[in-house]
N, C-alpha and C positions, 0 to 999 in steps of 0.2 A: 504493500500500500504506500502511496506517495503522500507525504505531508509537506507543509511549508514551515520552515524554521526561521526565526529572526536571527540574523548573523551580524547585524550592525545597527547602531542607533546614532542619531545626530539631532542636535537642537540649535536654535539660534534665537536670540532676543535682540531687538534694536538697542542702540546705545542710550537713547533718551529714557530717563526714568522719571515718572510722574508720581510723586508721593501724595499721601492723603493731605499733608500739610500744604502741598502745592495746590491741591484742589480747593482747599479752604479759601484761597485768595480770590476765586472767581465763581464758586458754586456754594449755594446755601447748604453747607454740610459741615461735618467735623470729623477729625480723625477718630474720635471715640465712637461716634455714630456709625461710621463705616466698619470699624473693627468689630464692634459688638454684634452687628448684624451679618457680617460676611467673613470676617477674619482677614480681609485684605488690608495690606499696609502700603503697597505700591504696585505699579504696573509699568510696563515698557511701551513706549509709543514710537511708531515708525517715523522716520525723518520725512521732511516735506517731499523729497524726491525718491523715497524708498517705497517700493511696491511689494505686493504679496509674493511675486516671483523672486524678487531680491532676497526676501527672507527664506523662501523655499529653497533657493539655490544653496545658500549657506548651510542649511540643515541637511540637505541632500548630500552635499559634498562630504560633510563630516560623517554621515552614515555610511557612505560608500567607502570612505577611507577606513572606518572601523571594520567594515566587512571585507576589506582588501579586494574590492571589486572596481573595475574600470568601466568606461562608457560601453565597451563592446560586450560586457557581461550582462547588462540590463536588457531584458526583453519585454518589460511591461512597466508603465508608469501610471499610478493612480494617485490623484491629488485631491484632497478634500479641502474645500474652501467655500466660504460664503461671500468673500470679497475678492473676486477675480480681478486681474489687471484690466481686462477688456471684456466686452460682451462676447466676442470671439476673436481670435482662436482661444481655446481653453488655456488656462494657466499651465496645465500639464504639458501642452505643446510648446509653450514659451520656455518652460523649464527644460524640456527635452532638447531644444536648440542650444540653450545655455550650456548644457552638460555635454554637448557634442555627441548625443545619442541619436541614431537614425533608424527609421523603419518600423520600430515596434509600436504597438498600441499605446496611446497616451490620452487620458481623458480625466475630466474633473468629476467629482462626486459632491453633491450638495445636500447635506443633512444637518447643517449648522453645527451645534456642539457635539453631536454624535458622529460627525463626518468622518473622523479618523477611524472609528470602529467600523463604520460602513465600508470605507475604503480598504481596510485590512481584510474584511470578510470577502470583498470582491476579489482582491489579489489572491487570497488563500484559495478561493474556488477556482480561479484560473490555473493555479499551480496544481491543485488536486486533479483537475481535469486534463492536465498535460498540455495546456495551451500556453504555458509560460514556465520558465525554470528559475528565473531570478527577477524579482519585482522590487521596484522602488515605490514605497508608499509614504506619502507626505500629507501632513496637516498644516496648513499655513493660513494666517489671517492678518489683515490690517483692519481690524474691527473698529479702530478709532475713527475710520473714515465714515462710518454710518452711525455715529453717536451724536445725539443732541447734547451739547455741553452745558445746556441750561436745565436739563432734566436730571436731577440728582438721583432719581430712582434707577437710572441706567448708566449714566456716564461714569459713576464711581466703580462700576463692576468690571469693566472690560479692559483688555490690553491687547497688544500685538505680539506675534511671535510665530515660530515654525518648528515643527518636529518631524523627524523622518525615521523610517526603518528600512532595511533591506531584507527581503524574504528570499529564501532559496529552497528549492525542492530537496527533500531529504527522505530517507527511509526511517529516520528516527522521528518520533512524535514531537511536534512543535506547537502549532496552533491546534488545540484539541477540539474546540468548537467555537462558533460565533452565533449570536442570537440577535436578530434585528427586528424592530417593530416601529410602527408609526400609527398616528391617528389624527387625520386632518381636521376633525371636528373641533380641535382645540387651537387651531391656527391663530386666532385673533388674540390669544392670551400672551403670545410672544411672537412679534412679527415686525417686518418693515412694510408698511401699507402701500408703498409706491412700487412701480415696476415698469419694465419696457413696454409690455403689451397694453398697459393702461395709459399710455401716452406720456411716459416719463420725459420731463424736460426741465430746464432750469427754473421755470416759474414754479414748478411743483416741488422744488428741492426741500421745502420744509416738511414734506411727507416722506422723505427718503431716509428716515432715521429709525432706529430701533424703538419700538414701543412694547412695554411689558406690564402686565398686571402681576406684580411681584408676589403677593401672598398666595394667589391661586397657583402660580407656577411652582412656588416652593412646595406646596402641599402635593401637587401632582408628581413632582420630581421624587420626593421622599417615598411615596407609595409605589410609584412605578419602578424605581430602582430596587426597592425591597423585593418586589415580585421577580425581577429579572435575576437577582442573586439566587433565589430559590430555583428558578427555571434552569439556570446554568449548572448548578450543582446536581440537581436531579438528573439532567440529561447525561451527565458524566459519571453518575453513580458515586459522587464524592460527598464527604462531610465538610462542614465548615472548617474543621481543624486541618483539612488537607490543603487549604489555601495558605501559601506562605506570605504573599504580598497582595494588597489591594491597591490598584492604580486607578483612582476615580477621576472623573471629570472635575476640574478645579473651578467650581462655580461659587461655592459657599461652604465655609468650614462646618457650619451646623449640619448641612446635608451629609458631608463626608463623615462627620462623627457619628451620625445616625446609622449610616450603612456599616461603618466599622463595628458598631454595637450589635447590629443584626448578625454580622459574621462572627461575633465574639472575638474580634481581632483587637489587640492593643494598638493604640495609635502609633506605636513604634514600628508596627508592621504595615502601616499605611503611608503611601508616598503623598506628601502634602506640600504643594508649592504655591497654593493660592495666595499666601501672604505676600510673596515676592512677585508673582506673575499676574495676579488677577485672573479673570476668566478670559482665556485666549481662544475660546470657541473650539474649532477643529484642531487647533495646535495644542490644546490643553493636555490631553492624555499622552501624546508622544513626547512632549516637552518634559512632563513629570517622569515618564519612563526613562528617558535619556539621562536626566539628572541623577536618578537612583542607580542606573547602570554605571555611570562614570564615577560616582563617588564610592562605588564598591558595595553599596547596600544589597542590591540585587545580584545574585550569583547564579551561575549555570546550574541547571537541574532543579531550580525552584519552580513552584507553581504560582502563576500570576493570574489575577482576575482584574480585567479592565472593564469599566462600565461608564456609560455617559447618557445624558439626557439633553435634548435641545429642542429648538423651535420646530414646529410641524404639527403636533409634537412628534419627535423621533426619540427612540431610545435603543440601546443595544449593549451587548457585552461580548467579551472574548476571553476564553480560558486558555492559558498558554503554559506549556512546559518550556521554560527558558533554558 
């Protein structure tokens, strides 16, 4: 049986850091208010001329270097983003050109904060089907571009960044299972109301920002992520104690803590980067994963559970033998 295994990780954060104290200067908020409700202390913001593809390129190069793979080795690129450089071509195609990779399939996946888990599942299935042997999977966002900096309910939450992994076909188990879900009935609880086919133009730019009904999203996220933890473990015939590390979407520390309690995992076994990164949407999970791999916390042979929840609503998980 063919599996896909993660053989390299990479991450990148823009140089500019925006702290809660910085936000206090132009938003009706406070460091205490933000930390008590979210756990966020700071976030990284892309430079004026820095695009999603720029961030993705840096993360991808680091992942390929860690995997000891070159451009000729990659035969699939799946890139998760909500904030593409252009309407078309896809940011995956732009990244493909930057990396001097030619001919293989390259496309974007849009599932907002669950995007990386969706992209990972797609690449895993390509490899299991024999349609690819070495895939580059990226989550990258310049989410700051779609924030209303007068809306304290959203602008304090998000940041920019990119994370990437390289998957390779293997006889050894790697990605054990992925579980993807969505329910469009909840779209208006977390969305950007404007879009191209609705006549998007400069006059309507005030509608081109994230809108969120925070309390309702919080409740849905906690309940939904709790269910997907049960689904994932049941599918694999595992107990909570079999999970070595939880790598959650970094949206809110209170949600992360709740899922850790459900798994009966101490916080020392949960990768938490939300304080430093904020919510980087599709980049959230791979950035946290890369941080824990590079600092030596996550080791080969351990069992990892990734989970995420995002606008759509979308949600998903991946159980991985690293």
